[in-house]
N, C-alpha and C positions, 0 to 999 in steps of 0.2 A: 884622340878627341876630337878628329873631323870625323863623325859618322854619318853628317848628310850634307845635302847640296849646301844649306846655307852657313853649316861650319865650314864646309871646303871653301866656299867661297870667303868667307871671312877669315881664314886661315892665310890664304893665297895675296888678298888684297888688304891687309892691314897689318902695320909693324907690333910687334910685341905687347908694349904697353897699351895700345889702343886696343888690341886683342884682351888683354887681361881686364880693363878698365869694362868693355861690352860684356863681358860674360860674368861680374863684378853684379853689373846694374841687371843683368838678366837673372841673377841670382836673387837677388834683390825682389826684382818683381813677382818670383815664385813663391820666395816667401809671404809678400803680402798678398799674392791670390790664394794660398793656404791658410793665410788668418782671415781673410774674407769668408774662403767656404765654412771653417769653423764658425765662425760667427753666423753665416745665415742657418749652420746646423742647428747651433745652441737656439738661435731664433726663433725656427722652423718648432722645434720640441716646444719653449716656453708658449708659441702660438697653440698648440696642441694640448698642452696642460690648460691654457687658460679658459678653452672651449670646450673642454672634456671629452676630447679626442683622444683616439687612441697613439700615441708616437711611432713614429713610422720603426719598420725597423732598420738597423744598421744596413743590409745586404739589399732591401727592396727600394731604400731613396738615394742608390748610387747608380747616375745616368753613364758612368763610363764602363760601367760593365756592358751596357746593351750599346752603346756607341761604339766600342772597338769590335 
């Protein structure tokens, strides 16, 4: 579980209950961010349809491939 500095520091400095609650909160934040990502993707497609533009392709519109 301790794969990076944050996880290692967290595991050393907190007890099990706090660690579990922190990871649960972080997972909920991740879920919300994924939902926001899909909402923005949906809105972008609706915007393109409304103004008669071509829809962006799935592979071209993802910045994470470029940023990594």
